[in-house]
C-alpha atoms as one frame of an Amber mdcrd trajectory, in Angstrom:
protein
  70.033  25.957 -38.246  71.313  29.246 -36.794  68.555  30.520 -34.512  70.227
  33.425 -32.742  73.155  35.778 -33.244  74.812  37.792 -30.475  77.705  40.013
 -31.420  78.994  43.488 -32.224  77.259  45.510 -34.924  80.081  46.707 -37.178
  78.190  47.798 -40.290  74.648  48.944 -41.006  73.537  49.530 -44.594  69.773
  48.897 -44.578  68.548  46.293 -45.084  71.983  44.643 -44.667  73.900  44.277
 -41.402  77.338  42.946 -40.559  77.741  41.461 -37.083  81.077  40.380 -35.583
  80.681  37.219 -33.526  84.022  36.300 -31.966  85.942  37.435 -35.024  83.542
  35.994 -37.610  81.488  38.532 -39.579  77.901  37.462 -40.291  76.043  39.216
 -43.089  72.394  39.497 -42.090  69.357  40.890 -43.890  66.788  42.509 -41.593
  63.436  44.269 -41.984  63.325  47.992 -41.266  61.212  47.310 -38.172  64.294
  45.653 -36.665  66.813  48.141 -38.056  64.891  51.030 -36.475  65.730  49.505
 -33.076  69.445  48.964 -33.608  71.983  50.640 -31.311  74.999  52.548 -32.535
  77.804  50.902 -34.467  80.238  48.923 -32.263  77.498  48.077 -29.772  76.344
  44.550 -28.937  73.119  43.286 -30.485  71.112  40.093 -30.170  68.958  38.972
 -33.094  66.681  36.014 -33.645  67.598  34.542 -37.010  66.319  32.390 -39.844
  68.683  30.610 -42.227  67.753  30.090 -45.873  69.889  27.703 -47.947  69.616
  27.850 -51.726  71.647  26.268 -54.492  73.413  29.557 -55.195  73.578  31.112
 -51.716  73.108  30.729 -47.978  71.307  33.723 -46.484  70.727  34.753 -42.892
  67.812  36.942 -41.809  67.611  38.701 -38.445  64.684  39.905 -36.334  64.300
  41.874 -33.115  61.104  40.088 -32.101  59.858  36.515 -32.219  56.606  37.669
 -33.823  58.528  39.111 -36.762  60.445  35.909 -37.313  57.263  33.827 -37.018
  55.468  36.001 -39.564  58.487  35.881 -41.896  58.494  32.080 -41.732  54.790
  31.942 -42.549  55.114  34.439 -45.395  57.850  32.575 -47.246  55.591  29.495
 -47.319  52.993  31.392 -49.358  53.179  30.666 -53.078  54.892  33.558 -54.871
  56.281  35.161 -51.703  60.039  34.853 -51.289  62.328  36.143 -48.567  62.835
  39.534 -50.246  59.107  40.188 -50.480  58.596  38.968 -46.912  61.194  41.510
 -45.723  59.407  44.246 -47.685  56.123  43.347 -45.983  57.709  43.436 -42.528
  59.433  46.717 -43.378  56.209  48.388 -44.483  53.761  46.977 -41.964  53.985
  46.069 -38.301  52.934  42.568 -37.294  49.789  44.082 -35.805  48.968  46.019
 -38.985  49.500  42.938 -41.136  47.241  40.935 -38.824  44.516  43.570 -39.300
  44.905  43.462 -43.086  44.302  39.725 -43.049  41.499  39.868 -40.500  39.584
  42.596 -42.356  40.428  41.477 -45.924  42.284  44.746 -46.535  43.960  44.055
 -49.873  44.245  47.794 -50.624  46.848  48.367 -47.899  48.795  45.282 -48.960
  49.003  46.432 -52.590  50.776  49.621 -51.473  53.804  47.486 -50.645  56.402
  46.929 -53.390  55.969  43.705 -55.345  52.425  43.030 -54.189  49.687  43.202
 -56.778  46.006  42.496 -56.321  46.345  38.740 -56.893  49.237  38.388 -54.448
  47.351  40.417 -51.844  44.306  38.180 -52.213  46.491  35.073 -51.960  48.098
  36.409 -48.785  44.715  37.054 -47.208  43.478  33.559 -48.030  46.610  31.610
 -47.114  47.563  33.617 -44.027  44.145  33.638 -42.398  44.769  30.444 -40.422
  48.480  31.031 -39.867  48.225  34.420 -38.166  46.773  32.731 -35.100  50.403
  31.872 -34.209  51.196  35.558 -33.811  50.880  36.984 -30.300  49.722  40.456
 -31.184  50.909  43.185 -28.844  53.596  41.053 -27.191  57.171  42.094 -27.907
  60.360  40.220 -27.170  62.451  41.262 -24.213  65.419  40.170 -26.274  64.951
  42.920 -28.844  67.987  45.012 -29.618  68.204  48.279 -27.722  66.802  51.501
 -29.115  68.767  54.201 -30.879  70.455  54.504 -34.240  74.002  55.312 -35.137
  75.073  57.823 -37.737  75.493  56.659 -41.316  77.388  58.578 -43.954  75.178
  60.147 -46.637  71.858  59.080 -45.076  69.835  60.207 -48.111  71.690  57.846
 -50.447  71.524  55.083 -47.866  67.759  55.562 -47.588  67.237  55.412 -51.357
  69.428  52.300 -51.566  67.481  50.633 -48.749  64.129  51.375 -50.403  65.441
  49.899 -53.653  66.566  46.785 -51.758  63.024  46.501 -50.387  61.593  46.370
 -53.901  60.959  49.963 -54.946  62.613  51.058 -58.183  65.064  53.968 -58.130
  62.518  56.471 -59.451  59.953  55.487 -56.807  62.528  55.516 -54.004  63.848
  58.939 -55.013  60.318  60.331 -55.247  59.437  58.947 -51.816  62.378  60.608
 -50.046  61.985  63.863 -52.001  58.626  64.437 -50.302  60.131  64.728 -46.824
  62.550  67.067 -45.079  65.735  65.000 -44.791  67.913  67.604 -43.060  69.703
  66.317 -39.952  67.986  62.924 -40.182  69.633  59.510 -40.309  68.723  56.961
 -42.961  66.399  54.972 -40.693  64.303  58.069 -39.953  64.172  58.981 -43.648
  63.056  55.463 -44.570  60.436  55.406 -41.818  58.949  58.747 -42.950  59.069
  57.702 -46.613  57.101  54.538 -45.846  54.681  56.450 -43.643  54.111  58.798
 -46.559  52.586  55.870 -48.438  50.043  55.454 -45.689  51.550  52.160 -44.473
């Protein structure tokens, strides 16, 4: 199991990252909550990771905080929730916000996330109720990557692509970014404002 990656960030195409660790490039999928915190390209980052091995692929997921990784690991144990949907949940809701959804049976907020219908939201609330006790709400990791975001070419296209990768279809993603002023904004800011526009 690969539990941590420390290396140089050489590519950032949300939600995918490429990190150079002593000459070996690791492809890592990360939630937007982590990507928002990334430094500029060619800077060192340190991510907590979770390795998923399937018959057709071996995938590595990265997180800035232990709480995010813990929640991800709980989510993928829920029937019908895979790694992609877990990333979408973490990208749309903070750990604290997700905790509140479960605590107050707020299925409405959960169904605003891509790929989550009423039945899945209800299943999440039922199955996660006991598991969220493992999450230390309000405590963040001191090992989180440093703040700041580097420039990305064509941030509007990158933002639409990232939203599609999180589960929104192209029409939805385009509509989401069309509602905000994207001038002089990087892709992470565009994505953040697009998700906030959904009330998440």
